[in-house]
C-alpha positions as CSV (number, residue, x, y, z in Angstrom):
1,M,83.9,38.6,-80.4
2,T,81.1,36.2,-81.2
3,T,77.7,36.2,-79.6
4,D,78.6,32.8,-77.9
5,A,81.9,34.1,-76.6
6,L,80.2,37.2,-75.2
7,A,77.5,35.0,-73.5
8,A,80.3,32.8,-72.0
9,R,81.9,35.9,-70.5
10,V,78.7,37.2,-69.1
11,R,77.8,33.7,-67.7
12,A,81.2,33.6,-66.0
13,A,80.7,37.0,-64.5
14,A,77.2,36.2,-63.3
15,V,78.1,33.0,-61.5
16,A,78.3,34.8,-58.1
17,T,74.8,36.2,-58.5
18,G,73.2,33.1,-59.9
19,A,71.9,35.1,-62.9
20,G,71.4,33.3,-66.1
21,V,72.1,34.1,-69.7
22,E,69.8,33.3,-72.6
23,V,71.1,33.8,-76.1
24,A,68.8,34.4,-79.1
25,H,70.7,34.2,-82.3
26,A,67.9,35.6,-84.4
27,L,65.3,38.3,-83.8
28,E,62.5,35.9,-84.2
29,D,64.0,33.8,-81.3
30,V,63.9,36.7,-78.9
31,P,60.2,36.5,-77.7
32,G,60.6,32.8,-76.9
33,A,63.9,33.3,-75.1
34,V,62.4,36.1,-73.0
35,A,59.3,34.0,-72.3
36,R,61.5,31.1,-71.0
37,V,63.3,33.2,-68.5
38,A,61.1,36.2,-67.5
39,R,59.1,36.0,-64.3
40,R,56.4,38.2,-62.8
41,G,57.9,41.5,-61.7
42,D,60.8,41.4,-64.2
43,M,61.6,44.3,-66.4
44,V,62.5,43.5,-70.0
45,I,64.4,46.2,-71.9
46,T,65.0,46.0,-75.6
47,L,67.7,48.2,-77.2
48,G,68.8,48.5,-80.7
49,A,68.0,50.0,-84.0
50,G,65.9,49.0,-86.9
51,S,64.0,45.7,-86.7
52,I,64.4,45.4,-82.9
53,T,61.4,47.8,-82.7
54,T,59.2,44.9,-83.5
55,A,60.4,42.9,-80.5
56,P,58.3,44.4,-77.7
57,E,54.9,43.5,-79.1
58,A,56.1,40.0,-79.9
59,I,57.6,39.6,-76.4
60,L,54.3,40.7,-74.8
61,A,52.5,38.2,-77.0
62,A,54.9,35.4,-76.0
63,L,54.3,36.3,-72.4
64,G,50.6,36.1,-72.8
65,G,50.2,39.9,-72.4
66,V,48.5,40.6,-75.7
67,S,46.8,38.7,-78.4
């Protein structure tokens, strides 16, 4: 299954809740994608192995939480 196919299935399942789906095809796109959809009070969880460990600091920076 491709990333876009998975996103389409999640979107279809989320219709009832009004939840959105944002796809980031590359690791460097993750901070911007999170910054577009995250709102005050949201919890952002990253999960993976390897280079994903760089994402939390970049996400915080994109959200304006760190410089």
